[in-house]
C-alpha positions in Angstrom: -18.4 -15.5 -30.6 -19.1 -12.1 -29.2 -20.8 -11.0 -26.0 -23.5 -9.1 -27.8 -24.4 -12.3 -29.7 -24.9 -14.1 -26.4 -27.0 -11.2 -25.1 -29.1 -11.2 -28.2 -29.6 -15.0 -27.9 -30.7 -14.7 -24.2 -33.1 -11.8 -25.0 -34.8 -13.9 -27.8 -35.0 -16.9 -25.5 -36.6 -14.9 -22.7 -39.0 -12.8 -24.8 -39.8 -15.5 -27.5 -39.5 -12.8 -30.2 -36.8 -11.3 -32.3 -38.7 -8.0 -32.4 -39.0 -7.8 -28.6 -35.4 -8.9 -28.2 -34.3 -6.0 -30.5 -36.2 -3.5 -28.4 -34.6 -4.9 -25.2 -31.1 -4.7 -26.7 -31.7 -1.3 -28.2 -30.8 -2.4 -31.8 -32.8 -3.1 -35.0 -34.4 -6.5 -35.6 -32.1 -7.1 -38.6 -29.1 -6.6 -36.3 -30.5 -9.2 -33.9 -31.0 -11.6 -36.8 -27.4 -11.1 -38.0 -26.0 -11.7 -34.5 -28.0 -15.0 -34.1 -26.9 -16.1 -37.6 -23.3 -15.5 -36.7 -23.6 -17.3 -33.5 -25.3 -20.3 -35.2 -22.5 -20.2 -37.7 -19.9 -20.5 -35.0 -21.8 -23.4 -33.2 -22.7 -25.2 -36.4 -26.4 -25.8 -35.5 -29.6 -23.6 -35.5 -30.6 -22.3 -32.1 -34.2 -21.3 -32.9 -37.1 -22.7 -34.9 -38.1 -19.9 -37.3 -41.9 -20.0 -36.6 -44.4 -17.4 -35.4 -42.6 -17.5 -32.1 -38.9 -18.0 -31.6 -38.7 -21.4 -30.1 -35.5 -23.0 -28.9 -34.1 -26.0 -30.8 -32.4 -28.8 -29.0 -29.1 -27.1 -29.4 -30.6 -23.8 -28.2 -31.9 -25.6 -25.0 -28.4 -26.9 -24.3 -26.8 -23.5 -24.9 -29.3 -21.4 -22.8 -28.2 -22.2 -19.2 -24.6 -21.5 -20.1 -25.3 -18.3 -21.9 -27.5 -17.2 -19.0 -24.6 -17.8 -16.6 -22.1 -16.0 -18.8 -24.4 -13.0 -19.1 -25.0 -12.9 -15.4 -21.3 -13.1 -14.6 -20.6 -10.3 -17.1 -23.3 -8.1 -15.5 -21.9 -8.8 -12.1 -18.4 -7.8 -13.2 -19.5 -4.6 -14.9 -21.4 -3.7 -11.7 -18.4 -4.3 -9.6 -16.2 -2.2 -11.9 -18.8 0.6 -11.8 -18.9 0.5 -8.0 -15.1 0.6 -7.8 -15.0 3.6 -10.1 -17.6 5.3 -7.9 -15.7 4.6 -4.7 -18.0 1.8 -3.5 -15.2 -0.6 -2.3 -15.7 -2.7 0.8 -12.3 -1.9 2.3 -9.0 0.1 2.0 -5.8 -1.5 3.3 -2.8 0.5 4.3 0.7 -0.7 5.5 2.9 1.9 7.3 6.0 2.0 9.4 5.7 2.1 13.1 6.4 5.8 13.7 3.9 6.9 11.1 1.2 4.6 12.6 1.9 5.9 16.1 2.2 9.7 15.6 1.0 10.8 12.1 -1.8 8.6 10.9 -4.5 8.8 13.7 -6.0 12.1 12.6 -5.8 10.9 8.9 -7.7 7.8 9.9 -10.3 9.7 11.7 -10.9 12.1 8.8 -11.1 9.2 6.3 -13.6 7.2 8.4 -15.8 10.3 8.6 -15.6 10.9 4.9 -16.1 7.2 3.8 -18.0 5.5 6.6 -19.0 2.6 4.4 -15.3 1.7 3.6 -13.6 -0.6 6.2 -10.2 0.8 6.8 -7.5 -1.7 7.7 -4.0 -0.4 8.8 -1.1 -2.7 9.4 2.2 -1.7 11.0 5.1 -3.3 9.0 8.7 -2.7 8.1 9.4 -0.8 4.9 10.6 -3.7 2.8 7.7 -5.9 3.9 5.2 -3.2 3.3 6.4 -2.6 -0.2 6.3 -6.4 -0.9 2.7 -6.7 0.2 1.8 -3.6 -1.9 3.4 -5.3 -5.0 1.5 -8.5 -4.2 -1.8 -6.6 -4.1 -2.5 -7.3 -0.4 -2.6 -3.6 0.5 -3.7 -0.5 -1.5 -1.1 2.0 -0.2 2.2 2.0 1.8 3.9 4.6 3.8 7.5 3.6 4.2 11.2 4.5 4.3 12.1 5.0 0.7 13.8 2.1 -1.1 14.5 3.1 -4.7 15.1 -0.5 -5.7 11.5 -1.4 -4.7 9.7 1.8 -5.8 11.1 2.6 -9.3 8.9 0.3 -11.4 6.7 2.1 -13.9 3.4 1.3 -12.2 4.4 2.8 -8.9 3.5 6.4 -7.8 5.8 7.8 -5.1 5.1 10.9 -3.0 7.9 12.2 -0.8 6.5 13.1 2.6 9.5 14.2 4.6 13.2 13.7 5.4 14.3 13.2 9.0 17.5 12.8 10.9 18.6 9.6 12.5 19.5 10.1 16.2 20.9 8.1 19.1 18.9 6.7 21.9 20.7 5.7 25.1 20.0 5.3 28.8 20.3 8.5 30.7 23.5 7.3 32.5 25.1 5.8 29.4 28.6 7.1 28.6 27.5 8.4 25.2 24.8 10.6 26.9 27.5 13.0 27.9 27.9 14.2 24.3 25.6 16.8 22.7 26.6 15.5 19.3 27.9 11.9 19.5 31.1 11.2 17.5 30.8 8.2 15.2 34.3 7.1 16.4 32.8 6.6 19.9 29.4 5.3 18.8 30.9 2.4 16.8 32.4 1.0 20.0 29.1 0.1 21.6 26.7 -2.8 21.0 23.3 -1.9 19.5 19.7 -3.0 19.4 18.4 -2.8 15.9 15.2 -3.4 13.9 14.7 -7.0 12.6 15.5 -8.0 9.1 13.0 -6.7 6.6 13.0 -3.2 8.1 14.5 -0.4 6.1 16.2 1.0 9.2 18.4 -2.1 9.7 19.6 -1.8 6.1 20.2 1.9 6.5 22.4 1.4 9.6 24.3 -1.5 8.0 25.1 0.7 4.9 26.2 3.5 7.1 28.6 1.3 9.1 29.9 -0.2 5.9 30.8 3.3 4.6 32.5 4.0 7.9 34.5 0.7 7.5 33.2 -0.1 11.0 31.6 -3.3 12.4 28.0 -3.0 13.6 27.7 -4.8 16.9 24.0 -5.8 16.6 23.4 -7.6 19.9 19.6 -7.7 19.7 16.8 -7.3 17.1 13.3 -6.0 18.0 10.4 -4.6 16.0 8.5 -2.2 18.2 9.3 1.3 19.6 8.3 0.2 23.1 10.8 -2.7 22.9 13.6 -0.3 21.9 12.9 2.0 24.9 12.6 -0.9 27.3 15.9 -2.5 26.2 17.9 0.7 26.0 16.6 1.8 29.4 18.6 -1.2 30.9 21.8 0.8 30.3 24.0 -1.3 28.1 22.7 -1.2 24.5 22.1 1.9 22.4 19.9 2.4 19.3 19.9 4.5 16.2 16.4 5.6 15.4 14.6 8.2 13.3 13.6 11.5 14.9 9.9 10.7 14.7 10.4 7.4 16.5 11.9 9.2 19.5 9.0 11.5 20.6 8.1 9.3 23.6 11.7 8.8 24.5 12.3 12.6 24.8 9.7 12.7 27.6 11.3 9.8 29.6 13.9 10.9 32.2 15.5 7.5 32.2 16.4 7.9 28.5 18.6 10.3 26.5 18.3 11.3 22.9 21.4 12.7 21.2 22.3 14.0 17.8 25.1 12.5 15.8 28.2 14.3 14.8 28.5 15.0 11.1 31.7 13.0 10.7 34.6 11.5 12.5 38.3 10.8 12.2 40.4 8.0 10.8 38.4 5.2 9.3 35.2 6.9 10.5 35.5 9.9 8.2 32.1 9.7 6.4 30.7 13.2 6.6 27.4 12.6 4.8 24.3 13.4 6.9 22.6 10.4 8.4 18.9 10.6 7.6 16.0 8.8 6.0 13.3 9.7 3.6 9.7 8.7 4.2 7.5 8.2 1.2 3.9 7.2 0.3 3.6 4.6 -2.4 0.7 3.1 -4.4 0.1 2.1 -8.0 -1.2 4.1 -10.9 -4.4 2.1 -11.2 -5.2 2.3 -7.5 -4.8 6.1 -7.4 -7.7 6.4 -9.7 -10.1 4.8 -7.2 -11.8 7.6 -5.2 -11.3 6.3 -1.6 -7.7 5.6 -2.2 -7.1 8.9 -3.9 -8.9 10.6 -1.0 -6.7 8.9 1.6 -3.6 9.9 -0.4 -4.7 13.5 -0.4 -5.5 13.4 3.4 -2.0 12.1 4.1 -0.4 14.8 1.9 -2.3 17.5 3.7 -2.1 16.1 7.2 1.4 14.8 7.7 3.6 17.8 8.5 7.1 18.3 7.2 9.7 17.0 9.7 11.0 20.5 10.6 7.6 21.4 12.1 7.8 18.2 14.1 11.2 19.1 15.4 10.0 22.6 16.5 7.2 21.0 18.5 9.2 18.1 20.0 
């Protein structure tokens, strides 16, 4: 049973004529006749009385409402796909890490809303691991996250590197570590920290770094907003390791201090690798073919500056 056979049956039932049905379907009358014969062969009963007008048999009357529903559903589906290919989608959903939402995305969002006013833009601030999971689950169209190669290497994923940025130390202005211009890791590991909650890429990055240093991470408190980090650290006891772009507001606060990290240390803390993170934009191959999603992708590529330009202006 083929869709064109059902469409031919519906055209005959609605016009009462094989000839008129052929004109509606854009085929010859003999083609229409063959399609109906094949359909009747599949069903095992005739669907039309072959008289001056094509009148439905009892079997044809039973089949008609179901065929009409199938053809209507198919028409609705094809229209939806056509609209999708033309960029006529009701919404575009984006998941992004906090620092990107706070500092980089606002001009992108404004430009997109101007270019696609009919598309409802929804942006959710999530940790990297959670954002990639909801992307894989089809709940968002695009994610801007800290790279996790274990979650972004599948064949359907498209990954665009946006920038690399250093990880720096946030302390209270009067904290002992604030005396250093470049904080030694051998000193840093002695102090308790406030960290991102589980599911955030930064927590995993810090844990991996301390493991390489053969040091114990004293994670005394978990939070999930930049305001919370500043508020807790301002109290004077805890410190936090955060990416450069997350510390823009902290640099303007006289009660806080932002310090670079020394390249390495001594003894067990001799890991000389730079401590940084990579921020990427991720979607799937099929989504990138949809005009609004592709347009948002291009806006991000053009609008989010390399991190070195951020550092010059900070």
